[in-house]
N, C-alpha and C positions, 0 to 999 in steps of 0.2 A: 649442578642442578638449577641454580639461580639463572645462569646464562642460558640453560636449555629452556626454561620457562619464558625468559625474556625473548628468546628466538621464536618460540611458538606464538607469543603475544604479538610480536612484531609482524610475523607472517599473517596472522589473523587481521591485523590492522591494514596491512598491504592488500589483503584479499577484499576487505570492505571497500577500500578506496578504488581498487581495480573494478569491482562490480559497479560502483557508482559512476566511475569514469566511462565504463563500457555502455551502460544505459544512457548516460548523457550524450555520448557520441552517436548512438543509434537514434536517439530522439532528435538531436541536431541534424543528423543526416536525413531523416524523414522530413523535417521542416524545410531544409534546403531543397530536397527533391520535389516536395509539394509546391513550394513557392516558385521553383524554376520550371515547372511543367509547362509545356507549350499549350496544352488544351486548357479548359476551364478548371479552376482550382477552388476548393471549398474554403472560404475565408475563415470560417470558424475553426477548421482544422489547422490552418496556418497560425492563427492566434494562439490556440491551445498548445501546439507544439513549440511555438516561440516562448511562451511564458514558462512552460515546463523546462525547456532547455536552459533558459536564463537562471531559473531557480536551482536546477541541478548543478550548473557550473558555479553558481554562487556558493552552494553548499560545499563543493570541492575546494573552492578558494578559502573558505573558513576552516575546513579540515587541514589545509596546508598551513594556514596561519597557526593553528593549534600545535601542529607538529614543530613548527619553527620556534614557537614560544617554549616548548619543552626542550628542544635540542640546544637552545642558547643558554640553558642553565648548566651549572656544574654537574658532574657525573652523578653524585648522590642525590641532588635535588631533582635532576632530570629523571632518574629512575623512580623516585617517589611520585612525581607528578604523572609519569607514564602509568604507574599502577592506579592512581586515582582516576586518570582519564579512562582507563579500561573499565573501572567500576561504573563511571558515568555512562559510558558507551554501551557496555555489555549487560549491565544490570538495571540501570535507571531508565535509559531511553530506548531499550530494545523492545520492539513489539512482542506481544505474547506468542507463545509457542503455537497456539491454534491459528492466530492470524498469519504467522510466518509460513506454516505448513499448508494451511487450507486456503485462506483468503488470497494470499499473494500467489500461491502456485496455481490456483484456479484462474485467477485474473490474467496471469501471464500466459497460461495455456489458451485462454479465450482470445487474447491478442494474436497469438500465432495462428489459431484457426481462422480468425477473421482476415488477417493479412493474406493467408493462403486463398481464402474465398474471394477477396477483393482483387487479388492479382490474377485470378483465372479468367481473364477477359476472353480468351479464345473459346472457353466453354460457356461462359455465362453472359459475355458482353459487359457493358459498363465502362467506367473510367475511374481508375483508382484515385487520382488527385482530387476528384470531385466527390469522392465517397459514393460513387454510383455503382451499385451491384448488378445492374442490368435489369431485364424484365422481371417483374414480380408475379408470383402465382398466389392467388388467394381463393380458397374454397374450390380448388381444382381448376380454376380458370386464370388466364393471364389478366392481371389487373391493369386498369387504366392509370392507377396511381404509380408514381415512380418509386423505385427501390433505392432512395437516396437517404443518407444519414445527415444529421445536423442541418435540418431544413429551416430551423429558426422558429418552429411553432412550439406550443406549450408541451405537447407530448415529447418532442425532441429534448426540450429543456428538462422535463421531468426525468427522462432516462439518464441524462447527463448528470444531473445533481445527485441522483441516487448513487451512481458509481463514485462520484466525488466524495460524498459524505461517508460511504462505506469504507473507503480507503483513508480519508483524512482522520477519522476518529479511531483508526487502528494505531495511530502514533501516540505513545505516552506523552511526548512533549506537547502535542496539541491539547490532549485531554487535560493534562496537568495545568496548563495555562488557564483554560476555561474554569477549571475547578478552583484554582487559586484566586482568580479574579473575583469570583463571587464572594469568597471569604474576605479578601482585602477590602472590597467595596462595602461589605457589611460592617467591617470594623473601621470604616471611614478612613482608610488609608489610600494612598495613590495606587493605581493598578499595577504599576511595574516598579514601584519603589518600596519603601518600608511603611508598614501600617502604623496605627496609633500606638501599638505596643513595642514598636521598634524592630519587629521581626522582618527580615528581608523577604520580599515576594517569592524568591526562588526556593526558599526552604520552609515556606508557610504550609501548615497542614491544609490539604485541599478539602473541598466539599465532597465527601464520599458519595453523597446522593447524586451529585453531578457526574462523577466518574461512572457510577452504575448506569445512569441515564445515557451517557455518551457511548458506553460499551454496547448497550442494548440497541441504540439508534444505529450504530455501525452495522450490527448484525442484521437488523431489520431492512437496511438498505440493500442487502444481498438477496432479498426475496424475489426481486424483479427478474433476474436471470432464470430462476426456476419457474416462475409464473410464465414468462415468455416462452420457454421451451415447451411447457405443457400445452399452452394455448396453440402453438404452431403444430405440435404433434396431433392434437385433437382435430384441427381443421385441415391440415395438409401434410400428414406424415409421409406420404408417398413422394411429395415434392419438396421436402424440407429444405434442401439446399438452395431453393429458389424462392423461399418465403421471406417475409420481412424480418425474420429472426436476425439476419445479418446486420441490417441497418440499425435496428433497435439496440442490439448488443454493442455495436460500434460506438453508439452514443454513450452507453454505460461505461465501456472500457476507456473512452477518452476522458471521462470524468475521473476515472481511476488514475490515468496517466498524469493529469494535471495535479491531483492530490499527492501523488508520489513526489513530484517536484517540490511542492510547497511543504509537504511533511518532512522531506530530507533537509530543506533549507531551515525550517523552524527548529528541527532537532539539532542541527549544527550550531545554530545561534544559542540554544539553551545549553548545549555542551560547552561552548566557549564561556558562557556566563557562569556556569557552575565551576568550571576549572579556574576561572579568574577569582571566584569567591574563595575557593580552597587555597589559592595562592596567597591570599592576604595573611594567612598564618605562617609563622616561621617554617621555612622549607625543611627543617630538620625534624619537625614534629608531625609525622604522618598521621598519627591518631587524632591529633587536634584538627588537622585538615579534614579528615573524614567526618569527625563529629560536627564540623561546621555545615556539612551537607545533609545532616540528618534532621528529621522533622521533630522539632521541639523536644529533644532529648530521647526520642524513641529510636529503636534500632531499625528504622526504615528511612529511606531517602525521600526527597521531595517530589519525586514523580513515580509513576507506576500504576498498576491496575488497582481497582477498588478493593480487591480481595486482600491486598497487602495491609490495608488499614482496618480490616475487620477480624476480630478475635472473639473469645468467649465473653470478654467484658463489653462488647458492643451491644447496642440495643437489639432486642429480639427481631423487630421488624426489618432491621438492616441486615441481619444474618440471613433471614429468610429471603429477603429481596436479592441478596448476593447469590444465593444458591439458585434461585429461579432465573436470574439474569445469566449466570454462567451456563446452566443447562440449556436454556433457550438459545443463547448465542452460539454454542457449540453445535446444536442441532441444525440451526439455520446455515451455519458454515458448511456442515457436512452435506446438506441439501445442495448448496452451491457447487461443491466439488462433484457430487454425483451428476448434477445437471450438466456440468461442463463435460464430463466423460460421455454422457449420453449424446450431447450435441456433436461431439467428434464422431461417434459411432453412426449417427443418422446422416451426418454430412457425407461420410464415406459410402453409406448405403444408397444415397440418392444423388451422388455427385454426377453420375452419367445419365441422369434423366434428360430426355429430349422431348419437347412438346409435339414433335412430329410422329412419335411412336408411343404406343401404349405400354409395351413391355420393354424393359431395359434391364441390363445386367448390373447387379450390385457389385461395387468395386471393393472386394474384401481386402485387397492390398492397401487401399486408402484407409479402410477401417483400422487395419493393423497399424498403419503409420500414425494416424491420429491418436490411437490408444497408446502407442509407444511414446509419443511426444508428451502426453499427459503423465504417463508413468515416470518418464525421465525427469520432468520438472518437479514432480512431487519428491522423488528420491533426492534430487539436487538440493531442494529446500531442506529436507531432513538432514542431509550431510552438512549443509551450511550451519544449521542450528547446532548440530553436534560439535562442529569445529569451533564455533564462537563460544559455546558453553564450556568446552574443555579448556579453552585458552583464556577464559575469564579469570581474574584474580580470585 
């Protein structure tokens, strides 16, 4: 039984690394293809893909170092550290179930939709490397404004930063660091060292109000995709595939891509720090190792969502705030998921629009294809959550 559990955990670990490696390779490939394109290339796109690629590869390197540190121990010690590492990875630093299933599945689906739209130059014109989606229709007429993404103006930056923050604050490692920094600074301790009480930064009780605020901020940053969809459907539902929805959402998902790279890197660094902290205790005392990672004697670890720190003994306002934030966040994420599905449907319905004809045939095959992509990614994320949860210690 023990070897069977170890086999499943090892497979889950390999699957995580394979997923990270696959996304890293795809991001790096897009960066190389964009930089090497013969025509004009969007500088902002090149910079974003380059930073994301470096961050993802760095996260992989840290993961490899963690595995090496564990494998170099004797058999008993290695097995104990591997179990602790799984707790760190699968319980402490894993994004919430809602974020995994809704936020990330919707964002990945949007990326696929937008890549398909950007690549359809025979139908729409434009130039992919420059994030040019071809002629834009606004209020039923071809607009003089270009259908370009990442143009460098404030609107473009606003769309980008919303996608960046929505994804960045879905990572427990990021939220935990911000929440702990406020506590350490308040106690006049160094931000990444020990505070005046001698408690390590990495296991210091976080500021729960900051955790709630960041959770709500992440969810609020997903409002824009829903707003953008509604706005385009009200103005130009018949020509949806040729509206500025594409370039606006491209800016949002590029912020998401950059945050994925940074979030993975910071999570890997925190994972290494926590494992190193646990290793300071005798390798034969697993309980003592785990106790070292817990927050001030409580049966919770130093990172995680705000709800883990709230119970019946918490202040009433904090319990109420936690309930409101959780409900609001989940509703906003559901709206994001619904808007993504509707975007795929309307892309399919208006894909064959041609400004030279008034009547055009809706492409129901494309509608089915876009809906199938959406469903496949949601199911894949559900299965991944189930696999990781089942193989957690």
